[in-house]
N, C-alpha and C positions, 0 to 999 in steps of 0.2 A: 803936540802942544796942548796944554790944558785949556779948557773952555770954562768960563764962569757960568754957573747955572744955579737955579733955585732948587733946593731940596724939595721933592714932592711931599715928604712927610712933615718936616718942620718949617718949611718955607725959608730956611736960612740959605746963605750963599755957600757954594763949595766949588772947588776946581774939578771939573769933570774930565777924567782922563780916559774914559771908556771902560774902566775896570768896574766901577760901581755906579748905580744910578741914584744914590742917595749920599748925603754928607757922611763924614766919618762917624759922628755921634750916632746917627740913625742906623748906620751900617753895623755898629757895635750892638745896638739894641736888637736889630734883626738877627744878628749872629747868636745872641743870647736866647732869643725866641726859637731859633732853629735848633739849638741844643736841647731845649725843653721838648720840642716836638720829636726830635730824633731819639731822645731817651724814652719818651712815651712809646714810640713805634718799635724800639728794640725789644721790648717785652713781647714774648711769644703770643700772649693773649690779645695784644693790640695790633699785630701786624696786618690783620685784615680789616682794620678800622677804616671807615670812609671819611670823607672830608668833614661832614657834619659832626661826627663823633670826635674827631681830632680837635676841631674848633671848640666844641663843648668841654672837652677834657683839659685842654691846654690854654684856652683863651687867646690863641694866636689868630690873627685875621685870616679869613678865607683867601684873600688876594695874595697874601704872603705864601700860603701853601701852594697856590697855583703857580706862583713865580718860581718856587723852588723845584716843583715838578717839571715845569717848562725848561728850566735851566739845567736839569739833570742832577740836582742835589738830592732829591728824593726820587728813587727809581721805582716806577710802577711794576717792574719785574720783581722787586723785593717786597713791595707793598701793593698788592693787586687791586685794591679798591681806590687807588689814587689816580688822579688825572687833572686836567684843566679844561676850561670851556672852549668849545669850537668857536672860531671867530665868526662863523655865520649863524649858527642856531643856538649855541650855548650848551649843547650836550657835551658831556665829559669825553675827552679823548686822551690818548696816551702819547701820541706823537704827531708832529706836524701842526699845522694851523687849523685844519678842518677834520671833522669826524669822518668816519668811513661812509656814512650815508650821504653827507654833503659832497664828499669826493666823488662818489658814484654818480650823483646827480650832475655834477659839473662835467664829468667825463661823458655822460650821455648827451648833455647839451652840446659839447664840443663835437661829438660824433655826428649829431644832427646838423650842426653848422657845416662841418666838412662835407657831408653828403649833399647839402643844398648847394654849396659852392661847386662841387663836382658836377652836379646836375646843370647849373647855370653855364659852366664852362663847356659842357657837352652841347648844350643848346646853342651857345654862341658859335661853336665850330660848325654845327650843322647849318645854321643860318648863314654864316659867311660862305660856306661851300655852295649854297643855293644861289646866292647873289653874285658870286664871282664867276660863274660859268658864262662862257661867251657863245653867241649864236653865230653860225657860219652859213 
């Protein structure tokens, strides 16, 4: 079932069905801009262009480029200098929501937390064993 939303680009109303996050008119404008970017990147000399160079050459907003890379419309495998910002630090990444550095930091913190929990559980077991012994 469609849901009535405001378009984030033009602030007009549109029926959100889950397919697009902007109204039909703004979606058409985005598609036209996508075609400009794609034609620019198809040229051999532009395939290694970074986000700044693409924005400068095409005039397309940086956030739209990030959106297209995140959604898989522009593949970092084909265009190696493309990516989108990490949700934590803002460094460019090519997959997921976090860059490799933030992922590794999060994994390290989780390992530390698990080790602390294991230590607490072990101490609780030892403490219980000490207090549960009976004298005869």
